C-alpha positions in Angstrom: -14.3 -3.7 -4.4 -16.8 -3.6 -1.0 -15.0 -4.5 1.9 -16.2 -4.9 5.6 -13.4 -4.3 7.8 -13.7 -5.4 11.5 -11.6 -3.3 14.2 -11.4 -4.2 17.9 -11.4 -0.2 18.8 -13.0 3.1 17.4 -10.1 3.9 14.5 -10.7 7.6 14.9 -9.1 9.2 16.7 -5.7 7.3 16.0 -3.9 7.9 19.1 -2.1 4.5 19.4 -0.5 1.6 17.3 -3.7 -0.3 17.0 -5.8 2.7 15.8 -3.2 4.2 13.5 -2.8 1.5 11.3 -6.6 0.7 11.2 -7.3 4.5 10.3 -5.0 4.9 7.6 -6.0 1.6 6.1 -9.8 2.9 6.2 -9.0 6.0 4.5 -6.9 5.0 2.0 -9.4 1.8 1.3 -12.1 4.4 0.7 -10.4 6.3 -1.3 -10.9 3.6 -4.2 -13.7 1.2 -2.4 -16.7 1.3 -0.5 -16.0 0.3 3.0 -17.7 -0.7 6.2 -17.0 -0.5 9.0 -17.7 -2.8 12.4 -16.0 -1.7 15.7 -16.2 -1.7 19.3 -16.3 1.2 21.7 -14.7 1.8 25.1 -16.4 2.2 27.7 -17.6 6.0 27.9 -16.5 6.3 24.4 -19.2 7.3 21.7 -18.9 8.2 18.0 -19.2 11.7 17.5 -21.4 12.9 14.6 -17.9 14.8 13.2 -16.1 11.7 13.2 -14.5 11.4 9.8 -14.9 7.4 9.6 -18.5 8.5 9.4 -17.6 10.4 5.7 -15.0 7.4 4.6 -17.2 4.8 5.5 -20.3 3.5 3.7 -21.9 2.1 7.0 -20.5 2.1 10.5 -22.0 0.5 13.3 -20.6 0.2 17.2 -21.1 -2.2 20.0 -19.8 -1.8 23.6 -16.9 -3.5 25.1 -17.9 -6.4 26.8 -16.9 -6.3 30.6 -14.7 -9.2 32.1 -13.7 -9.5 35.4 -10.7 -10.9 36.6 -12.3 -13.9 38.0 -13.9 -14.2 34.2 -10.1 -14.4 33.3 -9.0 -16.8 35.6 -11.9 -19.2 35.3 -11.5 -18.9 31.4 -7.7 -19.8 31.3 -8.6 -22.2 33.8 -11.2 -24.5 31.5 -10.9 -23.3 28.1 -8.5 -24.0 25.4 -9.3 -20.4 23.9 -6.4 -17.6 24.5 -7.8 -14.6 27.1 -7.1 -12.7 23.3 -9.9 -14.9 22.2 -12.5 -14.3 24.6 -11.8 -10.5 25.5 -14.6 -9.2 22.5 -16.9 -11.8 22.7 -20.1 -10.4 21.9 -23.7 -11.6 20.6 -24.3 -7.9 19.3 -21.1 -8.0 17.2 -22.1 -11.7 16.1 -25.7 -10.1 15.4 -24.2 -7.8 13.4 -21.7 -9.6 11.4 -24.4 -11.8 10.7 -26.9 -9.3 9.3 -24.6 -7.5 7.3 -22.9 -10.4 5.2 -25.9 -11.7 4.2 -27.5 -8.2 3.4 -24.7 -7.2 1.3 -22.5 -9.2 -1.1 -19.2 -8.0 0.3 -15.9 -8.7 -2.1 -13.4 -9.0 0.7 -14.2 -8.9 4.9 -11.1 -7.8 6.7 -10.4 -8.7 10.4 -7.6 -6.7 12.2 -6.5 -8.4 14.6 -6.5 -12.0 16.8 -9.3 -10.2 19.5 -11.6 -10.8 15.9 -10.7 -14.3 14.8 -14.3 -15.5 15.7 -16.0 -12.8 13.7 -14.0 -13.5 10.9 -14.2 -17.1 10.4 -18.2 -16.3 11.0 -18.1 -14.1 8.3 -16.8 -16.1 5.9 -18.5 -19.6 6.7 -20.8 -20.6 4.5 -23.6 -21.3 7.0 -24.0 -17.1 5.8 -24.0 -16.7 2.9 -23.9 -18.8 -0.2 -21.4 -17.0 -2.1 -19.0 -16.3 0.7 -16.4 -12.8 1.0 -12.7 -13.7 1.2 -11.3 -13.8 4.8 -8.3 -10.9 5.0 -6.6 -11.6 8.5 -4.3 -9.0 9.5 -2.2 -10.2 12.4 -1.3 -6.9 14.0 1.4 -9.1 16.1 2.8 -11.9 16.4 0.8 -13.0 19.2 2.0 -16.4 20.3 5.9 -14.9 20.4 4.5 -11.8 22.2 3.4 -14.0 25.0 6.8 -16.5 24.5 8.7 -13.2 24.8 6.8 -11.9 27.7 7.2 -15.4 29.6 10.7 -15.6 29.4 11.7 -11.7 30.3 9.2 -12.7 33.3 10.9 -15.8 34.5 14.0 -13.8 35.4 12.5 -12.0 37.9 11.0 -14.0 40.6 8.1 -11.0 41.4 7.2 -11.4 37.6 6.2 -15.3 38.1 3.1 -15.0 38.3 2.8 -13.2 35.1 5.4 -15.5 33.7 3.0 -18.2 34.6 0.1 -16.7 32.8 2.2 -16.1 29.5 3.1 -19.6 29.3 -0.2 -20.9 29.4 -1.3 -18.3 26.8 1.8 -19.1 24.6 0.0 -22.3 24.2 -3.6 -21.6 23.6 -2.6 -18.4 21.3 -0.1 -20.9 18.9 -3.2 -23.2 18.6 -5.6 -20.1 18.3 -3.1 -18.3 15.6 -2.9 -21.3 13.7 -6.5 -21.6 13.4 -7.3 -18.4 11.9 -4.3 -18.2 9.4 -5.7 -21.4 8.0 -9.0 -20.2 7.7 -8.0 -17.0 6.2 -7.8 -16.8 2.2 -4.6 -14.3 3.1 -2.7 -13.3 6.3 -1.2 -10.2 6.6 2.1 -10.1 8.7 3.2 -6.4 9.6 6.8 -7.2 9.1 9.2 -10.0 7.7 10.0 -11.4 11.1 6.7 -12.0 12.1 5.9 -13.2 8.7 8.5 -16.0 9.0 7.3 -16.4 13.0 3.8 -17.4 11.3 4.5 -19.1 8.3 4.9 -22.4 10.4 1.8 -22.0 11.3 -0.5 -20.9 8.3 -0.5 -24.0 6.4 -1.7 -23.4 2.6 -3.0 -19.6 3.3 -0.7 -17.2 1.6 1.2 -14.7 4.2 1.7 -11.0 2.9 3.9 -8.3 4.4 1.9 -4.8 4.6 3.5 -2.9 6.7 2.6 -0.6 9.1 3.2 3.2 7.8 3.4 6.7 8.9 2.0 10.2 7.8 5.3 11.5 6.7 3.4 14.8 6.2 2.1 15.2 9.9 5.4 14.3 10.9 7.8 16.3 9.5 11.1 17.5 11.4 11.0 21.1 13.1 14.4 23.1 13.8 16.4 21.5 15.5 16.9 20.5 18.8 18.6 23.3 20.9 22.2 21.9 21.7 21.3 22.0 25.6 18.5 19.5 25.4 18.9 16.5 27.8 15.4 15.2 27.2 15.5 11.3 26.6 12.3 10.5 25.2 10.4 7.3 25.3 6.3 7.3 24.0 3.3 4.8 23.9 0.3 3.4 25.5 1.9 3.0 29.0 -1.0 0.2 30.2 0.9 -2.1 27.3 3.0 -4.9 28.8 6.4 -4.7 26.4 6.3 -0.3 27.4 6.0 -1.0 30.9 8.7 -3.4 30.8 11.1 -1.1 28.6 10.7 1.8 31.1 11.4 0.5 34.2 14.6 -1.7 32.4 15.8 1.6 30.7 14.9 3.2 34.5 16.7 0.7 36.7 19.6 -0.3 34.8 20.0 2.3 31.9 19.3 5.7 33.5 21.7 5.2 36.5 24.9 4.7 33.8 23.5 7.9 32.0 23.2 10.2 34.7 26.7 9.7 36.2 27.9 11.0 33.4 25.4 13.3 32.3 23.9 14.5 35.3 21.2 16.7 34.1 19.5 13.9 31.7 16.0 13.8 31.8 13.8 10.6 31.0 10.2 11.5 30.0 7.6 8.5 29.3 5.0 10.1 27.6 1.8 7.8 26.8 -1.8 7.4 28.2 -2.9 5.2 31.0 0.3 4.8 33.3 0.4 1.6 35.0 0.2 1.1 38.4 3.9 -0.4 38.0 5.5 2.9 37.2 4.7 4.0 40.2 8.2 3.3 41.7 9.7 6.1 39.3 7.7 8.8 40.3 9.2 11.3 42.5 12.6 10.3 40.7 13.8 13.6 39.6 15.2 12.3 36.4 12.5 11.2 35.6 8.9 12.6 34.0 5.7 10.5 33.6 3.3 12.8 31.7 0.5 10.5 31.4 -1.8 10.9 28.5 -1.0 14.0 26.1 -2.7 16.0 23.5 0.5 15.3 20.7 3.4 13.7 21.6 5.5 15.0 18.5 6.4 18.1 20.1 8.1 15.9 23.1 9.5 13.7 20.3 11.1 16.8 18.1 12.2 17.7 21.7 14.6 14.7 22.3 18.5 14.8 22.5 17.7 11.1 22.1 14.7 9.2 21.9 14.6 5.8 23.2 13.2 2.3 22.3 14.4 0.0 24.8 11.9 -2.7 24.4 13.2 -6.2 25.2 9.5 -7.8 24.2 6.9 -7.2 21.5 6.8 -7.6 18.1 5.6 -6.1 15.2 6.9 -3.0 13.6 6.6 -0.2 16.0 4.9 3.0 15.0 7.0 4.7 18.0 10.4 3.8 15.5 8.5 5.4 12.4 7.2 8.2 14.2 10.8 9.6 15.5 12.5 8.7 12.1 9.6 10.8 10.0 10.2 13.7 12.8 13.8 13.6 12.3 14.8 12.5 16.2 17.9 10.8 16.9 17.4 7.5 18.2 19.2 4.9 20.8 17.2 1.6 20.3 17.2 -2.2 21.2 17.9 -4.6 18.4 14.4 -5.8 19.0 12.8 -2.5 19.4 13.2 -2.0 15.7 12.8 -6.1 14.2 11.7 -5.6 11.4 11.8 -2.1 10.4 15.1 -3.0 7.9 17.0 0.6 9.9 21.0 -0.1 9.9 22.7 0.8 13.3 25.0 3.8 12.8 23.2 5.0 9.8 19.4 5.6 11.0 19.8 5.2 14.6 22.1 3.9 17.2 21.8 -0.2 18.5 22.4 -1.5 21.6 21.0 -4.2 23.7 23.5 -3.8 27.1 22.9 -1.5 29.5 26.2 0.0 29.6 26.0 0.0 25.6 22.9 1.6 25.8 24.0 4.5 28.2 27.0 5.0 25.9 25.2 5.9 23.4 22.8 8.2 24.7 25.8 9.7 26.5 27.0 10.0 22.8 24.3 11.9 21.9 23.6 14.3 24.4 27.8 15.4 24.0 27.0 15.6 20.4 24.6 18.4 21.1 27.1 20.3 23.0 29.7 19.8 20.1 27.5 21.1 17.6 24.9 18.4 16.6 26.7 16.7 13.7 25.7 12.9 15.0 22.6 14.2 15.5 21.7 15.9 12.5 22.7 12.7 10.8 20.8 10.4 12.4 18.0 12.1 11.9 18.4 13.2 8.4 19.0 9.6 7.1 15.9 8.7 9.4 13.5 10.8 7.4 14.6 10.0 4.4 14.2 6.3 5.4 10.7 6.5 6.5 9.9 8.7 3.3 10.8 6.1 1.2 9.7 2.7 2.7 7.1 3.8 4.9 4.7 6.4 3.7 1.2 5.3 3.3 1.1 6.3 -0.4 3.7 3.2 -0.7 1.6 0.7 1.5 -1.9 1.3 0.4 -1.1 0.6 -3.5 0.4 -2.9 -2.2 -3.0 -3.3 0.1 -5.1 -3.1 -2.7 -3.4 -5.4 -4.7 -3.8 -8.4 -2.6 -7.4 -7.8 -1.8 -8.0 -7.4 -5.6 -6.1 -10.8 -5.8 -8.1 -12.5 -3.0 -11.8 -11.4 -3.9 -11.0 -13.1 -7.6 -10.0 -16.4 -6.0 -12.9 -16.6 -3.3 
């Protein structure tokens, strides 16, 4: 097959959820198919000559992300039905590339990675570009309307967050219409979890919805020698300007960590990830909290964790952080939402807790277990590792995607 993939960010290096998924899908598909890539560059970013995407793909072209001011976003929120995400990457240069490439090449499939690129997918699959249109595959990395709904309801609990809640309430309604439009325009849509598939189904009309989950490079995330019994590291990893991650670490730091420190004074919460948001500044200087910022490799932090914590209260999709931690054999404590759609079992691959006192108790249990031989840590880590090997290896996921694309291309 000839496949055109359009991504919102340069997929390599794969440093966070979107790029991890996109890079591994491209790498897997390129092994047996001709893949071209259109993508956006962040400010100051370049496509280096040694970037492996240049070997994986037949053609790669990049467009700079368009600049949007806060005033632009406020104006658009007030004057258009298009959601903020639908305007974020609106670029005449990208539209021109999509038209030119689809006119010059008979693609079997155009695969659009995320709702920020919906307009390009709908244009690429339109007959105004090519008489024999390619199949349009929409890869919905999150159920976006549901994510904004959860953002709104979470922020409504705090008066200071009411402006953000108002924004999410508006975006929730806009996204529901917009997400329905791209789903119904597609020949097939991909969801990353069964939970997302169920949430998207009422919007999809007759468009088939297929789960192609996120995956993990199980070889790259091998467990290392056991965590030292003396470890008191409580680790969270993620992109720290992402709203659900910000909410998660603030909730943990304010509501859960104090309960832990009363019983385990040496407990140390490490927040590991790029672009720490200003909302996290209130945590700086606290003796039991470390904000690392960007690191070259998160794996040493994950492997050092006495407990890897996923205190998510909002968000969607299948979280790479959970897959990474299980692949590394780390003992995990998570909210139910933090591992939604993954299928892990409480008490087997991880510990689940949603209330602050229950979450704190689960973490304390793992801290004390380390001093008592670490049997619980080891068992959770071993079961978690087996679980991702059996279910979430890219070697299992890519053939599923290839089957979907081949069947869709034949029908278009």
